[in-house]
C-alpha positions in Angstrom: -0.2 -0.1 0.4 3.1 2.3 1.1 4.2 1.8 -2.3 1.0 2.3 -4.6 0.9 5.8 -2.8 4.6 6.7 -3.1 4.1 5.6 -6.9 1.0 8.0 -7.0 2.4 10.8 -5.3 5.6 10.7 -7.5 3.6 10.3 -10.6 1.0 13.3 -9.1 4.1 15.7 -8.8 5.5 14.5 -12.4 2.2 15.7 -13.4 2.2 19.0 -11.9 6.1 19.7 -12.8 5.5 19.2 -16.7 2.4 21.8 -16.3 4.2 24.1 -14.5 7.2 24.0 -17.1 4.2 24.4 -19.5 2.8 27.3 -18.3 6.1 28.9 -18.2 6.2 29.0 -21.9 2.6 30.4 -22.1 3.4 33.8 -24.0 7.3 33.4 -24.0 7.6 32.4 -28.1 7.4 35.9 -30.0 7.8 35.4 -34.0 7.9 37.3 -37.4 6.7 36.0 -40.6 6.8 37.3 -44.0 4.2 35.6 -46.3 3.5 36.5 -50.2 1.4 34.6 -52.7 -1.7 35.3 -55.3 -5.6 35.6 -54.7 -7.6 34.3 -57.0 -11.5 36.0 -57.9 -12.6 36.9 -61.5 -9.0 38.0 -61.9 -6.1 37.1 -60.3 -4.0 39.5 -57.8 -1.4 39.2 -55.3 -0.7 39.8 -51.5 2.1 40.3 -49.6 1.9 39.9 -45.3 3.9 40.8 -42.7 3.2 39.7 -39.1 4.0 38.7 -35.8 2.4 35.2 -33.6 2.7 34.7 -29.9 1.4 31.7 -28.0 -1.3 31.5 -26.1 -0.9 27.8 -25.2 1.6 25.6 -26.6 -1.2 24.8 -29.8 -3.1 28.6 -29.5 -1.0 31.0 -31.7 -2.4 35.0 -31.6 -1.5 36.6 -34.9 -1.3 40.2 -35.6 -0.8 41.3 -39.2 -0.3 44.1 -41.9 -0.2 43.5 -45.5 -1.2 45.1 -49.3 -3.6 43.0 -51.8 -4.5 43.7 -55.2 -7.8 42.2 -56.3 -9.2 42.5 -59.5 -12.4 42.3 -60.5 -13.5 41.5 -64.0 -17.3 43.5 -64.6 -18.0 44.2 -68.2 -20.3 46.8 -68.9 -21.1 49.9 -70.6 -22.2 53.1 -69.3 -24.0 55.9 -70.9 -23.6 59.0 -69.2 -23.0 62.9 -69.1 -20.6 65.7 -67.9 -21.9 69.2 -67.3 -19.3 71.6 -68.9 -19.0 74.8 -67.2 -16.6 77.5 -68.0 -16.2 81.0 -69.1 -19.2 81.5 -71.1 -19.6 77.9 -71.6 -22.5 76.2 -70.3 -23.1 72.9 -71.7 -24.2 69.1 -71.1 -21.9 66.9 -73.4 -22.8 62.9 -73.6 -20.3 60.2 -73.1 -20.1 56.5 -73.4 -17.6 53.9 -72.1 -17.0 50.5 -71.2 -15.9 49.4 -67.8 -13.4 46.1 -68.2 -11.9 45.9 -64.8 -12.2 47.5 -61.5 -8.8 46.9 -59.8 -8.7 47.3 -55.6 -5.4 48.0 -53.8 -6.3 46.6 -50.5 -4.5 47.7 -46.9 -5.6 45.0 -44.6 -4.9 45.0 -40.8 -6.4 41.8 -39.0 -6.0 39.7 -35.7 -6.6 35.7 -36.1 -5.5 32.5 -34.3 -3.6 29.6 -35.2 -4.5 26.2 -33.9 -2.0 23.9 -34.4 -2.4 20.1 -34.2 0.5 19.0 -33.7 4.4 19.9 -33.4 6.8 18.4 -35.6 8.7 19.2 -39.0 5.2 19.0 -40.5 2.9 20.8 -38.1 -0.6 21.6 -39.8 -2.8 24.3 -38.4 -6.3 25.9 -38.9 -6.7 29.5 -38.6 -9.3 32.3 -38.3 -8.8 36.1 -38.8 -11.0 39.0 -39.0 -9.6 42.5 -39.7 -10.0 45.8 -41.6 -9.2 46.9 -45.1 -8.1 50.3 -46.6 -9.2 50.7 -50.1 -8.2 52.3 -52.9 -9.5 51.3 -56.7 -9.1 52.3 -60.5 -11.5 51.4 -63.7 -9.7 49.7 -66.7 -12.1 51.2 -69.4 -12.3 51.2 -73.3 -14.2 52.5 -76.2 -14.7 55.8 -75.0 -16.2 58.3 -76.8 -17.1 62.2 -75.8 -20.0 63.9 -77.6 -21.2 60.6 -78.8 -24.7 62.0 -78.8 -24.0 65.7 -79.4 -24.0 68.9 -76.9 -27.3 70.2 -75.5 -27.9 73.4 -73.6 -30.1 72.3 -70.8 -30.1 68.6 -68.6 -33.6 68.4 -70.2 -32.5 68.3 -73.8 -30.5 65.7 -73.0 -31.1 62.1 -74.2 -33.0 59.8 -72.1 -30.2 56.9 -72.1 -27.6 59.4 -71.0 -29.5 61.3 -68.3 -27.7 58.8 -65.7 -24.2 60.1 -64.1 -22.1 57.5 -63.9 -22.0 54.7 -61.0 -20.1 55.4 -58.3 -17.9 52.1 -57.1 -17.5 52.2 -53.6 -14.8 54.0 -51.6 -15.6 53.0 -48.1 -13.2 50.7 -46.0 -14.6 47.6 -45.3 -13.7 44.4 -42.7 -12.4 41.0 -43.9 -13.0 37.4 -42.3 -10.7 34.9 -43.5 -10.8 31.3 -42.4 -8.4 28.5 -43.5 -5.8 25.9 -43.4 -1.9 25.5 -43.3 1.1 23.6 -42.4 4.6 24.9 -41.3 7.5 22.8 -42.7 11.0 23.2 -40.3 13.8 24.1 -42.6 16.5 24.8 -39.4 15.7 25.3 -36.0 15.1 29.0 -35.8 13.2 29.0 -39.6 10.2 27.1 -40.7 8.6 27.3 -43.8 5.1 28.4 -44.0 2.4 27.4 -46.7 -1.4 28.4 -46.2 -4.9 28.3 -48.4 -7.1 31.2 -47.1 -10.8 31.7 -48.4 -11.4 35.5 -47.5 -14.5 36.9 -47.2 -14.3 41.0 -48.1 -17.0 43.3 -47.5 -18.0 45.5 -50.4 -15.0 43.7 -52.2 -14.7 40.8 -54.5 -14.1 37.7 -52.0 -10.6 35.8 -52.9 -9.4 32.7 -52.7 -5.4 33.0 -51.7 -2.6 30.8 -51.6 0.5 32.0 -49.5 4.2 30.6 -49.0 6.4 32.5 -46.5 9.0 31.9 -43.9 8.6 32.2 -40.1 11.8 33.5 -38.0 
């Protein structure tokens, strides 16, 4: 009986010692990462991401990242509109038509996320979840532009009805992003790992994308 009690105490003390060591490692590992890859939407684009990560538990990692993405959206519609020309003694309405072929967005995301690792070895697979804020700028790729396609007019009422609509506005509002994905790290050395991941990214007010990213963790 005494041997059983002694063995039990030894196992308990060993378990507590291991837990203590594990707790000592929490928040102790800070790493930086650089990733680059492609976005797949209607047209392809690219992404560059810089981030830092710190462990909350041995398997759960908190991440913070900033980056730049190009999202290209193929549209293909025709615009018929007008311009009010007013300078010196000129006060006229001119007609215009053009085709909008693409809308190219420059996106600057700032994101907070979590990575959960299933194991830590040479290959370390994980899942991830991110939420963030997108700073957005854009430009249009147009073709077939014709000014004065239906003439000049002295008043708005004289314009042909097809050209009385203002050119469609594209939202310049910044938006949020939500991303989920899977990936794995591959240990190159004791200090450097290769990171490969796939992400599905929902962007409010923007084109949603699928991303494949490859990077280095230090």
